[in-house]
GUMISE-824097 format. One line per field, with one value per residue: residue number from 1; residue in three letters; x, y, z of N, C-alpha, C in turn. Coordinates in steps of 0.02 Angstrom, whole numbers, always signed. Layout:
n = (NUM ...)
res = (ALA ...)
neast = (X ...)
nnorth = (Y ...)
nup = (Z ...)
caeast = (X ...)
canorth = (Y ...)
caup = (Z ...)
ceast = (X ...)
cnorth = (Y ...)
cup = (Z ...)
***
This chain:
n = (1 2 3 4 5 6 7 8 9 10 11 12 13 14 15 16 17 18 19 20 21 22 23 24 25 26 27 28 29 30 31 32 33 34 35 36 37 38 39 40 41 42 43 44 45 46 47 48 49 50 51 52 53 54 55 56 57 58 59 60 61 62 63 64 65 66 67 68 69 70 71 72 73 74 75 76 77 78 79 80 81 82 83 84 85 86 87 88 89 90 91)
res = (MET SER GLU PRO LYS SER ARG LYS ASP LYS ALA ALA GLN PRO ALA GLU MET ALA PHE GLU ASP ALA ILE ARG ARG LEU ALA GLU ILE VAL GLU GLN LEU GLU ARG GLY ASP LEU PRO LEU GLU ALA SER LEU ALA LEU PHE GLU GLU GLY ILE LYS LEU ALA ARG VAL SER GLN GLN ARG LEU ASP LYS ALA GLU LYS ARG ILE GLU GLU LEU LEU SER VAL ASP GLU GLU GLY LYS ALA VAL THR LYS PRO PHE GLU THR GLU ASP GLU GLY)
neast = (+688 +571 +504 +515 +383 +332 +371 +295 +171 +168 +180 +66 -39 -48 -152 -205 -109 -46 -23 +105 +177 +172 +246 +368 +404 +408 +523 +617 +612 +652 +784 +840 +826 +907 +1038 +1063 +1099 +1016 +934 +849 +713 +684 +701 +600 +487 +498 +490 +358 +289 +322 +266 +122 +118 +153 +49 -64 -27 -23 -161 -212 -153 -209 -346 -333 -294 -406 -492 -434 -443 -581 -607 -545 -616 -704 -846 -912 -918 -822 -849 -837 -865 -971 -1005 -1077 -961 -920 -913 -822 -908 -1032 -1010)
nnorth = (+317 +378 +343 +458 +569 +576 +454 +365 +403 +376 +234 +202 +233 +171 +140 +260 +330 +402 +302 +310 +373 +267 +166 +231 +241 +113 +72 +143 +77 -54 -21 +13 -99 -185 -137 -189 -146 -117 -136 -282 -270 -146 -182 -282 -202 -112 -209 -258 -141 -122 -238 -207 -92 -150 -241 -150 -80 -179 -215 -95 -98 -211 -174 -70 -142 -217 -119 -79 -197 -201 -93 -125 -237 -347 -411 -572 -543 -455 -323 -177 -190 -100 -13 +72 +169 +134 +248 +318 +383 +316 +185)
nup = (+1288 +1170 +1002 +865 +839 +702 +646 +721 +684 +546 +552 +617 +530 +399 +304 +269 +205 +54 -95 -158 -54 +40 -23 -33 +101 +133 +59 +133 +254 +214 +178 +305 +374 +304 +335 +453 +583 +689 +850 +908 +942 +882 +747 +730 +754 +640 +540 +558 +529 +395 +345 +357 +274 +153 +132 +123 +8 -85 -90 -142 -267 -323 -328 -421 -536 -556 -596 -714 -791 -802 -880 -995 -1041 -1150 -1240 -1305 -1442 -1462 -1433 -1338 -1164 -1064 -907 -766 -667 -501 -376 -235 -155 -174 -122)
caeast = (+670 +525 +517 +493 +306 +317 +378 +233 +108 +173 +168 -1 -85 -32 -207 -220 -53 -46 +12 +172 +210 +181 +303 +433 +417 +430 +588 +657 +614 +701 +862 +857 +833 +965 +1097 +1072 +1128 +962 +919 +799 +648 +671 +694 +534 +438 +500 +464 +289 +262 +332 +217 +64 +123 +151 -22 -111 -5 -48 -232 -227 -134 -258 -404 -316 -288 -471 -520 -403 -474 -651 -600 -521 -657 -745 -892 -893 -917 -766 -874 -824 -919 -975 -1052 -1059 -910 -936 -877 -815 -971 -1081 -994)
canorth = (+363 +353 +360 +524 +571 +560 +383 +329 +419 +333 +165 +187 +254 +152 +139 +333 +354 +395 +241 +332 +382 +205 +132 +266 +225 +40 +71 +166 +21 -104 +3 +14 -169 -215 -117 -238 -113 -104 -183 -335 -241 -98 -220 -306 -147 -92 -263 -255 -79 -139 -288 -170 -52 -198 -268 -99 -66 -233 -210 -37 -122 -263 -136 -33 -192 -234 -65 -78 -254 -182 -39 -162 -295 -349 -470 -628 -514 -412 -258 -154 -198 -40 -12 +132 +159 +146 +302 +306 +412 +267 +127)
caup = (+1244 +1124 +932 +845 +822 +631 +631 +748 +643 +484 +572 +639 +483 +332 +258 +249 +162 -20 -117 -168 +11 +73 -58 -16 +171 +129 +37 +190 +303 +190 +185 +371 +400 +267 +366 +510 +644 +732 +895 +885 +951 +830 +685 +733 +740 +573 +502 +559 +494 +328 +318 +348 +220 +91 +123 +101 -56 -132 -98 -193 -332 -345 -343 -485 -584 -569 -636 -785 -822 -817 -939 -1060 -1054 -1210 -1244 -1353 -1505 -1470 -1418 -1271 -1111 -1019 -848 -731 -616 -430 -338 -165 -120 -182 -91)
ceast = (+626 +541 +489 +419 +292 +324 +318 +176 +109 +159 +101 -57 -73 -88 -228 -165 -66 -7 +86 +209 +221 +238 +365 +450 +441 +502 +638 +669 +656 +774 +884 +872 +894 +1032 +1110 +1108 +1080 +957 +861 +732 +633 +663 +625 +478 +437 +472 +388 +256 +271 +280 +140 +62 +121 +83 -70 -92 -30 -119 -245 -207 -185 -321 -395 -316 -362 -502 -497 -436 -544 -649 -581 -564 -699 -789 -868 -890 -863 -782 -853 -880 -918 -1023 -1031 -1001 -940 -888 -867 -875 -1029 -1072 -995)
cnorth = (+341 +378 +429 +519 +547 +488 +342 +342 +377 +261 +153 +196 +229 +153 +210 +361 +351 +335 +257 +339 +313 +162 +165 +249 +150 +29 +94 +111 -36 -82 -3 -57 -204 -195 -164 -212 -96 -155 -228 -301 -193 -126 -247 -256 -121 -144 -265 -193 -92 -190 -249 -130 -95 -219 -212 -80 -113 -230 -151 -61 -170 -223 -99 -82 -212 -184 -68 -140 -235 -134 -77 -221 -291 -414 -519 -599 -462 -336 -242 -162 -130 -48 +48 +116 +172 +200 +286 +334 +357 +203 +128)
cup = (+1191 +1051 +917 +825 +747 +615 +660 +706 +578 +498 +583 +584 +412 +284 +232 +214 +92 -40 -123 -103 +50 +40 -40 +54 +174 +112 +97 +238 +276 +198 +257 +398 +369 +301 +421 +576 +694 +785 +874 +887 +898 +765 +681 +716 +672 +522 +499 +524 +418 +300 +310 +286 +152 +78 +94 +27 -103 -142 -152 -262 -362 -369 -413 -542 -607 -615 -704 -820 -844 -880 -998 -1081 -1118 -1206 -1295 -1426 -1516 -1457 -1346 -1221 -1067 -958 -809 -679 -548 -407 -264 -126 -125 -136 -19)
***
């Protein structure tokens, strides 16, 4: 018997999930693994999905942190440093 389609879709597309959805799914995976009642192969599949979600989420957090640092940056004289934002269309 195969997994429900929604679970496969979630596992296959972590980079396309909204950050909040990825974190929510990661929490679900942790709960399932902590119960300890899954067969080894199912546990490994969930662990792999969780690792992918964690990596994508961390990349998004790193990118957000960089943007915040850019917004808060100042020069040697304490003046705000400004520069144009890169948009997704430009990159």
